[in-house]
C-alpha positions as a LaTeX table, in Angstrom:
\begin{tabular}{lrrr}
\hline
Residue & $x$ (\AA) & $y$ (\AA) & $z$ (\AA) \\
\hline
Met1 & 96.16 & 107.57 & 88.05 \\
Phe2 & 93.06 & 106.41 & 86.33 \\
Leu3 & 92.96 & 109.01 & 83.64 \\
Gln4 & 95.54 & 106.77 & 81.79 \\
Leu5 & 92.39 & 104.23 & 81.84 \\
Val6 & 90.11 & 106.36 & 80.02 \\
Asp7 & 90.34 & 107.19 & 76.20 \\
Leu8 & 87.95 & 110.07 & 75.42 \\
Ser9 & 89.53 & 109.79 & 71.67 \\
Pro10 & 86.33 & 111.26 & 69.04 \\
Ser11 & 86.68 & 107.56 & 67.24 \\
Arg12 & 86.32 & 105.78 & 70.06 \\
Val13 & 83.48 & 107.50 & 71.60 \\
Arg14 & 81.72 & 107.34 & 68.19 \\
Arg15 & 82.43 & 103.44 & 67.95 \\
Ser16 & 80.80 & 102.84 & 71.59 \\
Pro17 & 78.25 & 105.24 & 72.64 \\
Gly18 & 78.14 & 103.95 & 76.42 \\
Phe19 & 81.86 & 104.57 & 76.55 \\
Ile20 & 80.88 & 108.09 & 77.74 \\
Val21 & 79.47 & 106.41 & 80.36 \\
Leu22 & 82.51 & 104.39 & 81.47 \\
Ala23 & 84.52 & 107.35 & 80.73 \\
Leu24 & 82.20 & 109.69 & 83.09 \\
Ala25 & 82.56 & 106.88 & 85.71 \\
Gly26 & 86.31 & 106.60 & 85.01 \\
Leu27 & 86.57 & 110.67 & 86.28 \\
Leu28 & 84.56 & 109.56 & 89.17 \\
Leu29 & 86.91 & 107.11 & 90.35 \\
Val30 & 89.19 & 109.44 & 90.09 \\
Leu31 & 87.39 & 111.41 & 93.29 \\
Leu32 & 86.18 & 108.77 & 94.59 \\
Val33 & 90.01 & 107.01 & 95.01 \\
Gly34 & 91.74 & 110.79 & 95.90 \\
Cys35 & 89.25 & 111.71 & 98.26 \\
Ser36 & 88.40 & 108.47 & 100.37 \\
Thr37 & 91.84 & 107.76 & 101.38 \\
Ala38 & 91.88 & 109.49 & 104.82 \\
Ser39 & 88.48 & 107.01 & 105.88 \\
Arg40 & 89.87 & 103.82 & 104.63 \\
Val41 & 90.39 & 101.36 & 107.03 \\
Val42 & 91.36 & 98.02 & 107.35 \\
Arg43 & 89.07 & 95.71 & 109.98 \\
Leu44 & 90.65 & 92.54 & 111.56 \\
Asp45 & 87.93 & 89.88 & 112.44 \\
Thr46 & 87.76 & 86.60 & 114.33 \\
Gly47 & 83.90 & 86.32 & 114.27 \\
Lys48 & 84.11 & 86.72 & 117.94 \\
Gly49 & 83.90 & 90.45 & 119.59 \\
Lys50 & 84.19 & 93.76 & 117.93 \\
Pro51 & 86.55 & 93.48 & 114.97 \\
Leu52 & 89.92 & 95.36 & 115.44 \\
Val53 & 90.11 & 98.99 & 113.66 \\
Val54 & 93.35 & 99.52 & 112.00 \\
Thr55 & 94.14 & 102.68 & 110.08 \\
Pro56 & 96.56 & 102.38 & 107.64 \\
Arg57 & 99.39 & 105.19 & 108.19 \\
Gly58 & 99.79 & 107.23 & 104.98 \\
Gly59 & 102.96 & 107.67 & 103.03 \\
Glu60 & 104.52 & 104.73 & 103.43 \\
Pro61 & 106.45 & 103.19 & 100.19 \\
Pro62 & 105.53 & 99.77 & 98.92 \\
Val63 & 108.14 & 97.41 & 99.42 \\
Gln64 & 110.51 & 97.39 & 96.09 \\
Leu65 & 111.76 & 94.38 & 94.35 \\
Arg66 & 114.95 & 94.83 & 92.37 \\
Glu67 & 115.18 & 93.10 & 88.89 \\
Gly68 & 118.08 & 90.37 & 90.33 \\
Glu69 & 116.34 & 89.62 & 93.52 \\
Phe70 & 112.99 & 89.20 & 91.71 \\
Lys71 & 114.35 & 87.33 & 88.81 \\
Ala72 & 116.59 & 84.43 & 91.03 \\
Ser73 & 113.57 & 83.95 & 93.53 \\
Leu74 & 110.76 & 83.41 & 90.63 \\
Ala75 & 113.16 & 81.22 & 89.00 \\
Glu76 & 113.31 & 78.96 & 92.36 \\
Leu77 & 109.72 & 79.43 & 92.74 \\
Ala78 & 108.50 & 78.68 & 88.98 \\
Arg79 & 110.23 & 75.14 & 89.33 \\
Glu80 & 107.32 & 74.10 & 91.31 \\
Val81 & 104.63 & 75.56 & 89.41 \\
Arg82 & 102.62 & 72.40 & 87.89 \\
Pro83 & 101.71 & 73.58 & 84.06 \\
Val84 & 97.91 & 72.01 & 83.27 \\
Ala85 & 96.54 & 71.49 & 79.76 \\
Asn86 & 93.98 & 73.93 & 80.41 \\
Pro87 & 95.06 & 76.62 & 82.61 \\
Leu88 & 91.91 & 79.09 & 82.36 \\
Gln89 & 89.85 & 76.30 & 83.80 \\
His90 & 92.30 & 75.62 & 86.16 \\
Ala91 & 92.90 & 79.25 & 87.48 \\
Arg92 & 89.15 & 79.32 & 87.60 \\
Arg93 & 88.69 & 76.42 & 90.02 \\
Leu94 & 91.70 & 77.53 & 92.24 \\
Met95 & 90.41 & 81.29 & 92.82 \\
Phe96 & 86.57 & 80.45 & 93.15 \\
Asp97 & 85.60 & 76.62 & 94.33 \\
Ser98 & 85.54 & 77.55 & 97.52 \\
Leu99 & 83.37 & 80.17 & 97.08 \\
Trp100 & 80.96 & 79.01 & 93.83 \\
His101 & 80.88 & 76.64 & 91.13 \\
Glu102 & 82.65 & 77.69 & 88.23 \\
Glu103 & 79.23 & 77.63 & 86.12 \\
Val104 & 77.38 & 79.32 & 88.89 \\
Phe105 & 79.71 & 81.97 & 88.95 \\
Leu106 & 79.92 & 83.03 & 85.09 \\
Thr107 & 76.07 & 82.70 & 84.76 \\
Trp108 & 75.70 & 85.13 & 87.96 \\
Thr109 & 77.92 & 87.83 & 86.46 \\
Gly110 & 76.55 & 87.31 & 83.61 \\
Arg111 & 80.20 & 87.55 & 81.62 \\
Arg112 & 79.51 & 84.58 & 78.80 \\
Leu113 & 79.56 & 86.07 & 75.19 \\
Glu114 & 76.31 & 84.72 & 74.71 \\
Leu115 & 74.61 & 86.25 & 71.53 \\
Asp116 & 71.28 & 86.85 & 70.11 \\
Pro117 & 71.30 & 83.54 & 67.46 \\
Glu118 & 69.21 & 86.55 & 65.05 \\
Gly119 & 69.96 & 90.18 & 63.69 \\
Glu120 & 72.76 & 92.31 & 63.04 \\
Thr121 & 73.97 & 92.83 & 66.57 \\
Ala122 & 74.38 & 89.49 & 66.82 \\
Arg123 & 76.34 & 88.92 & 63.69 \\
Arg124 & 78.42 & 91.64 & 64.71 \\
Ala125 & 79.21 & 90.38 & 67.65 \\
Ala126 & 80.10 & 87.37 & 66.31 \\
Gln127 & 82.28 & 88.77 & 63.65 \\
Ala128 & 83.99 & 90.61 & 66.69 \\
Cys129 & 84.93 & 87.71 & 68.05 \\
Leu130 & 86.28 & 85.55 & 65.25 \\
Ser131 & 88.50 & 88.57 & 64.20 \\
Leu132 & 89.89 & 88.91 & 68.08 \\
Thr133 & 90.58 & 84.98 & 67.93 \\
His134 & 92.26 & 85.57 & 64.74 \\
Asp135 & 94.44 & 88.67 & 65.92 \\
Tyr136 & 95.37 & 86.98 & 69.24 \\
Gly137 & 96.87 & 84.01 & 67.35 \\
Arg138 & 98.78 & 86.13 & 65.00 \\
Trp139 & 100.02 & 88.09 & 68.21 \\
Cys140 & 101.08 & 85.06 & 69.52 \\
Glu141 & 102.92 & 83.85 & 66.22 \\
Arg142 & 104.38 & 87.31 & 66.00 \\
Gln143 & 106.64 & 86.43 & 69.60 \\
Gly144 & 107.67 & 83.22 & 68.39 \\
Arg145 & 104.99 & 81.07 & 70.57 \\
Ser146 & 102.32 & 78.85 & 69.42 \\
Arg147 & 99.33 & 80.39 & 68.09 \\
Asp148 & 97.50 & 79.69 & 71.10 \\
Cys149 & 100.25 & 80.77 & 73.40 \\
Leu150 & 98.29 & 81.21 & 76.23 \\
Ser151 & 96.00 & 77.93 & 75.84 \\
Leu152 & 92.73 & 79.69 & 76.05 \\
Leu153 & 91.14 & 78.15 & 73.28 \\
Lys154 & 90.83 & 74.77 & 75.10 \\
Gln155 & 87.20 & 74.40 & 75.42 \\
Gly156 & 86.13 & 76.51 & 71.86 \\
Pro157 & 86.69 & 78.11 & 68.95 \\
Val158 & 87.06 & 81.70 & 70.35 \\
Leu159 & 88.03 & 83.88 & 73.02 \\
Asp160 & 85.22 & 83.66 & 75.79 \\
Ala161 & 85.14 & 86.78 & 78.10 \\
Asp162 & 87.58 & 85.54 & 80.60 \\
Gly163 & 89.95 & 84.78 & 77.44 \\
Arg164 & 89.51 & 88.46 & 77.25 \\
Tyr165 & 90.95 & 88.90 & 80.77 \\
Val166 & 93.61 & 86.80 & 80.26 \\
Val167 & 94.93 & 88.58 & 77.13 \\
Ala168 & 94.67 & 91.84 & 78.17 \\
Met169 & 96.77 & 90.96 & 81.48 \\
Glu170 & 99.31 & 89.26 & 79.41 \\
Leu171 & 99.70 & 92.98 & 77.70 \\
Ala172 & 99.65 & 94.66 & 80.97 \\
Leu173 & 102.81 & 93.01 & 82.18 \\
Gly174 & 104.52 & 93.51 & 79.33 \\
Val175 & 106.81 & 96.05 & 81.49 \\
Val176 & 108.55 & 92.61 & 82.87 \\
Trp177 & 107.65 & 89.95 & 80.95 \\
Asn178 & 111.25 & 89.79 & 79.36 \\
Glu179 & 112.58 & 89.44 & 82.76 \\
Thr180 & 109.76 & 86.95 & 83.63 \\
Arg181 & 111.25 & 84.69 & 80.27 \\
Glu182 & 114.66 & 85.40 & 81.48 \\
Ala183 & 114.46 & 83.48 & 84.87 \\
Phe184 & 111.94 & 80.56 & 83.34 \\
Lys185 & 114.45 & 80.42 & 80.39 \\
Asp186 & 116.18 & 77.07 & 82.24 \\
Met187 & 112.29 & 75.51 & 82.86 \\
Ala188 & 111.25 & 72.54 & 80.34 \\
Ser189 & 107.57 & 74.34 & 79.13 \\
Pro190 & 108.33 & 78.41 & 79.83 \\
Glu191 & 105.27 & 78.92 & 77.61 \\
Ala192 & 103.23 & 77.02 & 79.92 \\
Val193 & 104.07 & 78.20 & 83.25 \\
Gln194 & 104.00 & 81.57 & 81.76 \\
Ala195 & 100.35 & 80.93 & 80.73 \\
Thr196 & 99.33 & 79.13 & 84.22 \\
Leu197 & 100.48 & 82.37 & 86.00 \\
Val198 & 98.89 & 84.85 & 83.67 \\
Ser199 & 95.56 & 82.83 & 83.93 \\
Ala200 & 95.95 & 82.37 & 87.32 \\
Met201 & 96.12 & 86.41 & 87.93 \\
Ala202 & 93.42 & 87.06 & 85.77 \\
Met203 & 90.90 & 85.32 & 87.56 \\
Tyr204 & 92.15 & 86.48 & 90.88 \\
Leu205 & 91.41 & 90.01 & 89.98 \\
Met206 & 88.12 & 89.10 & 88.31 \\
Leu207 & 87.37 & 88.15 & 92.10 \\
Trp208 & 87.56 & 92.22 & 92.76 \\
Ser209 & 84.86 & 92.94 & 89.71 \\
Ile210 & 81.58 & 90.94 & 91.45 \\
Pro211 & 79.13 & 91.76 & 93.58 \\
Glu212 & 80.31 & 92.14 & 97.46 \\
Pro213 & 83.55 & 91.09 & 96.27 \\
Ala214 & 85.65 & 88.59 & 98.60 \\
Ser215 & 88.07 & 86.19 & 98.59 \\
Lys216 & 89.02 & 83.10 & 100.21 \\
Gly217 & 91.42 & 80.52 & 100.47 \\
Leu218 & 94.07 & 81.07 & 97.97 \\
Ala219 & 93.35 & 84.09 & 97.42 \\
Ala220 & 92.57 & 85.54 & 100.63 \\
Ser221 & 96.66 & 84.87 & 101.09 \\
Leu222 & 97.37 & 86.45 & 97.68 \\
Thr223 & 95.15 & 89.80 & 99.00 \\
Ala224 & 97.13 & 89.86 & 102.49 \\
Gly225 & 100.52 & 89.26 & 100.91 \\
Leu226 & 99.90 & 91.93 & 98.15 \\
Ile227 & 98.77 & 94.78 & 101.17 \\
Ala228 & 101.97 & 93.56 & 102.64 \\
Tyr229 & 104.21 & 94.47 & 99.96 \\
Leu230 & 102.33 & 97.86 & 98.38 \\
Gly231 & 99.85 & 98.85 & 101.18 \\
Val232 & 96.02 & 99.36 & 101.20 \\
Asp233 & 95.60 & 101.86 & 99.29 \\
Thr234 & 98.20 & 100.79 & 95.87 \\
Val235 & 95.73 & 97.53 & 96.51 \\
Trp236 & 92.64 & 99.23 & 96.12 \\
Ser237 & 93.99 & 101.32 & 93.24 \\
Leu238 & 94.83 & 98.11 & 91.21 \\
Ile239 & 91.25 & 96.92 & 92.02 \\
Gln240 & 89.42 & 99.89 & 90.72 \\
Gly241 & 92.14 & 99.91 & 87.20 \\
Trp242 & 91.12 & 96.25 & 87.01 \\
Arg243 & 87.45 & 97.00 & 87.14 \\
Leu244 & 88.01 & 99.76 & 84.15 \\
Leu245 & 90.07 & 97.04 & 82.42 \\
Val246 & 87.33 & 94.55 & 82.35 \\
Ala247 & 84.93 & 96.91 & 81.30 \\
Glu248 & 87.37 & 97.99 & 78.35 \\
Ala249 & 87.73 & 94.14 & 77.16 \\
Asp250 & 83.59 & 93.73 & 77.19 \\
Gln251 & 83.40 & 96.64 & 74.94 \\
Ala252 & 86.70 & 95.96 & 72.66 \\
Thr253 & 85.86 & 94.75 & 69.22 \\
Thr254 & 89.45 & 94.57 & 67.82 \\
Phe255 & 92.89 & 93.57 & 69.50 \\
Ala256 & 93.70 & 96.89 & 69.32 \\
Glu257 & 91.05 & 97.77 & 71.61 \\
Leu258 & 91.92 & 95.08 & 74.11 \\
Arg259 & 96.03 & 95.87 & 74.04 \\
Ala260 & 95.33 & 99.60 & 74.76 \\
Ala261 & 93.05 & 98.18 & 77.91 \\
Gly262 & 95.79 & 95.78 & 78.81 \\
Glu263 & 98.61 & 98.59 & 78.29 \\
Arg264 & 96.46 & 101.55 & 80.37 \\
Phe265 & 95.79 & 98.85 & 83.50 \\
Gly266 & 100.00 & 98.08 & 83.32 \\
Arg267 & 100.48 & 101.47 & 83.31 \\
Val268 & 98.40 & 101.41 & 86.73 \\
Met269 & 100.25 & 98.87 & 88.06 \\
Gly270 & 104.05 & 100.16 & 87.31 \\
Lys271 & 106.74 & 97.50 & 87.07 \\
Asn272 & 107.56 & 97.30 & 90.52 \\
Ser273 & 103.42 & 96.06 & 91.52 \\
Ala274 & 104.40 & 93.55 & 88.61 \\
Arg275 & 106.91 & 92.05 & 89.93 \\
Val276 & 105.42 & 91.71 & 93.67 \\
Phe277 & 101.96 & 90.45 & 91.96 \\
Ile278 & 103.96 & 87.93 & 89.71 \\
Leu279 & 106.48 & 86.27 & 92.77 \\
Leu280 & 103.38 & 86.73 & 95.48 \\
Thr281 & 101.14 & 84.73 & 92.43 \\
Thr282 & 104.06 & 82.28 & 91.68 \\
Ala283 & 104.84 & 81.32 & 95.40 \\
Ala284 & 100.72 & 81.12 & 96.36 \\
Ile285 & 100.14 & 78.34 & 93.44 \\
Gly286 & 103.44 & 76.58 & 93.16 \\
Asn287 & 103.39 & 75.00 & 97.12 \\
Thr288 & 100.23 & 72.96 & 98.48 \\
Ala289 & 101.28 & 75.35 & 101.69 \\
Gly290 & 101.43 & 78.55 & 99.54 \\
Leu291 & 102.29 & 81.72 & 101.12 \\
Ala292 & 102.03 & 80.44 & 104.25 \\
Val293 & 105.71 & 78.60 & 104.04 \\
Lys294 & 107.25 & 80.48 & 101.16 \\
Gly295 & 106.17 & 83.93 & 102.18 \\
Pro296 & 108.61 & 84.68 & 105.03 \\
Gly297 & 111.60 & 83.73 & 102.67 \\
Leu298 & 110.80 & 86.04 & 99.29 \\
Pro299 & 112.75 & 88.92 & 98.92 \\
Gly300 & 111.78 & 92.05 & 100.61 \\
Ala301 & 109.61 & 90.29 & 102.98 \\
Ala302 & 111.24 & 92.14 & 106.10 \\
Gln303 & 109.90 & 95.49 & 104.60 \\
Ala304 & 106.77 & 93.83 & 103.84 \\
Ala305 & 106.42 & 92.43 & 107.31 \\
Val306 & 106.98 & 96.21 & 108.75 \\
Leu307 & 104.16 & 97.28 & 105.94 \\
Ala308 & 101.90 & 94.65 & 107.32 \\
Glu309 & 101.69 & 95.87 & 110.36 \\
Ser310 & 101.85 & 99.34 & 110.13 \\
Gln311 & 99.17 & 99.29 & 106.97 \\
Ala312 & 96.61 & 96.97 & 108.47 \\
Gly313 & 97.77 & 95.01 & 111.74 \\
Phe314 & 98.88 & 91.56 & 110.82 \\
Arg315 & 101.57 & 89.85 & 111.23 \\
Trp316 & 103.25 & 88.75 & 107.54 \\
Ala317 & 104.44 & 85.83 & 109.16 \\
Ala318 & 100.99 & 84.64 & 109.98 \\
Val319 & 99.85 & 85.09 & 106.76 \\
Gly320 & 98.58 & 81.20 & 106.21 \\
Glu321 & 96.24 & 82.39 & 108.96 \\
Val322 & 93.93 & 84.78 & 106.61 \\
Arg323 & 90.71 & 83.12 & 106.46 \\
Ser324 & 89.07 & 85.79 & 104.08 \\
Val325 & 89.50 & 89.32 & 102.46 \\
Ala326 & 86.38 & 91.42 & 101.66 \\
Val327 & 86.30 & 94.90 & 100.38 \\
Ser328 & 83.84 & 97.68 & 100.60 \\
Ala329 & 82.71 & 100.05 & 98.02 \\
Glu330 & 85.00 & 102.78 & 99.67 \\
Gly331 & 87.71 & 100.67 & 99.85 \\
Ser332 & 87.63 & 99.28 & 103.35 \\
Phe333 & 89.13 & 95.91 & 104.17 \\
Thr334 & 88.26 & 93.30 & 106.23 \\
Ile335 & 90.63 & 90.59 & 107.08 \\
Ala336 & 89.05 & 87.41 & 108.56 \\
Leu337 & 91.85 & 85.88 & 110.78 \\
Ala338 & 92.33 & 82.88 & 112.87 \\
Pro339 & 91.74 & 83.56 & 116.86 \\
Gly340 & 95.62 & 83.28 & 117.25 \\
Ala341 & 96.61 & 85.35 & 114.12 \\
Val342 & 94.60 & 88.12 & 115.73 \\
Ala343 & 96.26 & 88.12 & 119.00 \\
Met344 & 99.47 & 88.39 & 117.35 \\
Ser345 & 98.33 & 91.39 & 115.30 \\
Ala346 & 96.85 & 93.08 & 118.62 \\
Gln347 & 100.67 & 92.90 & 119.58 \\
Gly348 & 103.79 & 94.60 & 118.80 \\
Pro349 & 106.81 & 92.73 & 117.85 \\
Gly350 & 108.00 & 93.20 & 121.47 \\
Gly351 & 105.49 & 91.12 & 122.86 \\
Gly352 & 102.86 & 94.00 & 124.18 \\
Gly353 & 100.62 & 96.03 & 123.03 \\
Thr354 & 101.30 & 98.52 & 120.15 \\
Ser355 & 100.65 & 101.43 & 121.89 \\
Ser356 & 103.63 & 100.55 & 124.55 \\
Gly357 & 106.58 & 100.40 & 122.18 \\
Thr358 & 107.69 & 103.76 & 120.84 \\
Thr359 & 111.06 & 102.57 & 119.25 \\
Ser360 & 112.34 & 101.68 & 116.09 \\
Val361 & 115.01 & 100.26 & 114.74 \\
Tyr362 & 116.27 & 101.80 & 111.25 \\
Val363 & 118.87 & 100.37 & 108.66 \\
Ser364 & 121.03 & 102.18 & 105.91 \\
Arg365 & 121.98 & 100.48 & 103.06 \\
Asn366 & 124.72 & 101.10 & 100.78 \\
Gln367 & 123.27 & 102.84 & 97.36 \\
Val368 & 125.35 & 100.49 & 95.14 \\
Thr369 & 126.01 & 97.34 & 96.70 \\
Glu370 & 122.75 & 97.87 & 98.31 \\
Glu371 & 124.54 & 96.06 & 101.42 \\
Val372 & 123.63 & 96.80 & 104.57 \\
Gln373 & 125.86 & 99.48 & 106.19 \\
Tyr374 & 124.78 & 100.99 & 109.49 \\
Val375 & 121.85 & 99.75 & 111.79 \\
Gly376 & 120.61 & 101.79 & 114.92 \\
Ile377 & 117.66 & 102.47 & 117.00 \\
Thr378 & 115.22 & 105.70 & 117.87 \\
Asp379 & 112.38 & 107.23 & 119.02 \\
Asp380 & 112.14 & 109.72 & 116.47 \\
Ile381 & 112.43 & 108.10 & 113.02 \\
Ala382 & 112.55 & 111.80 & 111.11 \\
Arg383 & 114.78 & 113.20 & 113.20 \\
Arg384 & 117.30 & 110.24 & 113.39 \\
Ser385 & 117.13 & 110.45 & 109.13 \\
Ala386 & 118.09 & 113.88 & 108.99 \\
Glu387 & 120.85 & 114.08 & 111.46 \\
Gln388 & 122.48 & 110.42 & 109.91 \\
Leu389 & 122.72 & 112.32 & 106.77 \\
Arg390 & 123.71 & 115.25 & 107.66 \\
Gln391 & 126.71 & 113.66 & 110.03 \\
Lys392 & 127.27 & 110.35 & 108.45 \\
Gly393 & 125.90 & 111.04 & 104.60 \\
Ile394 & 123.97 & 108.26 & 104.84 \\
Pro395 & 120.02 & 107.76 & 104.13 \\
Ile396 & 118.47 & 105.09 & 106.72 \\
Gln397 & 114.84 & 103.36 & 106.31 \\
Arg398 & 112.66 & 101.99 & 109.13 \\
Phe399 & 113.41 & 98.49 & 109.49 \\
Met400 & 111.27 & 97.43 & 112.85 \\
Glu401 & 109.07 & 99.70 & 114.59 \\
Asn402 & 106.77 & 100.03 & 118.00 \\
Leu403 & 109.26 & 97.97 & 119.87 \\
Ser404 & 110.44 & 98.30 & 123.58 \\
Arg405 & 113.73 & 99.89 & 124.35 \\
Lys406 & 114.92 & 96.39 & 125.16 \\
Asp407 & 113.85 & 94.95 & 122.25 \\
Ala408 & 114.75 & 97.06 & 119.81 \\
Arg409 & 118.62 & 96.66 & 121.26 \\
Ala410 & 118.04 & 93.27 & 121.12 \\
Val411 & 117.21 & 93.42 & 117.48 \\
Glu412 & 120.03 & 95.85 & 116.78 \\
Gln413 & 122.69 & 93.33 & 118.11 \\
Ala414 & 121.03 & 90.65 & 116.30 \\
Leu415 & 121.69 & 92.79 & 113.20 \\
Ile416 & 125.43 & 93.56 & 114.17 \\
Glu417 & 126.06 & 89.60 & 114.71 \\
Ile418 & 124.64 & 89.00 & 111.38 \\
His419 & 126.15 & 91.15 & 108.89 \\
Gly420 & 129.49 & 92.11 & 111.37 \\
Leu421 & 131.36 & 95.25 & 111.96 \\
Arg422 & 133.25 & 96.43 & 109.32 \\
Lys423 & 136.79 & 96.51 & 111.44 \\
Asn424 & 135.83 & 92.82 & 111.99 \\
Gly425 & 135.27 & 91.99 & 108.36 \\
Gly426 & 131.82 & 93.03 & 108.16 \\
Thr427 & 129.77 & 95.55 & 106.38 \\
Leu428 & 128.70 & 97.34 & 108.93 \\
Leu429 & 130.15 & 100.99 & 109.78 \\
Asn430 & 129.14 & 100.63 & 113.57 \\
His431 & 131.92 & 101.22 & 115.71 \\
Ile432 & 130.83 & 99.18 & 118.48 \\
Asn433 & 127.83 & 96.17 & 119.79 \\
Ser434 & 124.96 & 97.48 & 120.93 \\
Ile435 & 124.84 & 95.26 & 123.72 \\
Ala436 & 128.63 & 94.33 & 124.93 \\
Arg437 & 129.52 & 90.36 & 124.81 \\
Ser438 & 130.91 & 90.85 & 128.36 \\
Asn439 & 127.46 & 92.26 & 129.09 \\
Pro440 & 125.76 & 89.03 & 131.29 \\
Lys441 & 122.59 & 89.60 & 129.59 \\
Tyr442 & 124.13 & 89.21 & 126.16 \\
Ala443 & 123.02 & 85.90 & 125.54 \\
Glu444 & 119.45 & 85.98 & 126.40 \\
Ala445 & 119.33 & 89.55 & 124.51 \\
Leu446 & 121.05 & 87.79 & 121.04 \\
Arg447 & 118.32 & 85.10 & 121.16 \\
Arg448 & 115.32 & 87.65 & 121.66 \\
Gly449 & 116.79 & 89.52 & 118.77 \\
Leu450 & 117.25 & 87.00 & 116.33 \\
Glu451 & 113.88 & 85.70 & 117.44 \\
Leu452 & 112.20 & 88.53 & 116.52 \\
Leu453 & 113.71 & 88.97 & 113.06 \\
Glu454 & 112.64 & 85.06 & 112.31 \\
Ser455 & 109.17 & 86.47 & 113.03 \\
Ile456 & 109.41 & 88.43 & 110.18 \\
Gly457 & 111.10 & 86.56 & 108.16 \\
Tyr458 & 114.23 & 88.45 & 108.03 \\
Thr459 & 117.49 & 86.54 & 106.30 \\
Gly460 & 120.23 & 88.95 & 106.16 \\
Lys461 & 119.82 & 90.58 & 103.08 \\
\hline
\end{tabular}
């Protein structure tokens, strides 16, 4: 994947002798990312006793966001985003104030474009800054936007280092900006909202470019959300890809080079991860309670809940209890949670230890309408998947797992009540209820099933 980030063209190497080192570093990262997956773990820490260690299960795909549900949810969430006059400064404070004062952070990381006041090197660097700033303005105007469309020149006449990263992020998100702008079309200041979001996304990723990286507060909940939707390996790949983008953006002397760096990261990210990143960032910064309130109601939350537990051992519904997230050099994550959240994460959805639950609930969706068309339970999802495809011609996907058989039956019946049997006017191909309504324990089981669905934020979609 990271081969896309390395430009070994002769012209590039000649312009930047140090770029050979960057290229070799990129190639080394390919080997590290490809070979370290097996040892990557997640540690859940409350500060009391040894952390709980979770080994992410391989082969589980990220949550997929469809264009329609993405635009509809984004349009609703964006109404709560307050546009600010200086989005870059606002983003720095959102992401960094709980860790360091903004000035200390910028000085320590050495990312200011401070120039030697004398000499040819300083003159060329100053010219590059002016040229990048000029081309940034022209790029904004070619899109029919204001000359400083991302509001990056509020504190000075040229793009600073962070300004470059924001422009690169905007370019990386090019694959989804059309549908994003469509979601913003009815807003009073769509350009201002877009600038606020892209600055927040760039500054969030900058957290992972500092020594001993860690995120707290809003940034920590965003990290947990990304892990829940995309999985540990994908989030680690995004972090590594962004670090390479920063190195390239720092070396860029032309807007074309900055564009190339952004677009390469965009290819690493891909359309689905870009949608997830935008949606979660909008939810996180648009509400005072952020993802703690909005998360369970987002599209794909039911699948994210399953992935959060299997990949990282925490419940998506408890994302508001995430205190901090740190990442090691080899890509292992340490998630600090409130004690109550850890107690939840140490249990399966059925209320007992995850080792005691072996039954999964699965669903099948109509491939055209994407409506839920079948629900069931199984102790062997691979075998059941093959059987359903052979016997009924329907694909199935895991919905909830590590349940006791009793709880799995309860969730299955709750889903039947929500979606309805087709013979009764619903969408399900199932012929009968999982638990007969004449059963004395029917009401109790239904309450339990609905409770479990509520715990993962399932809304019936």
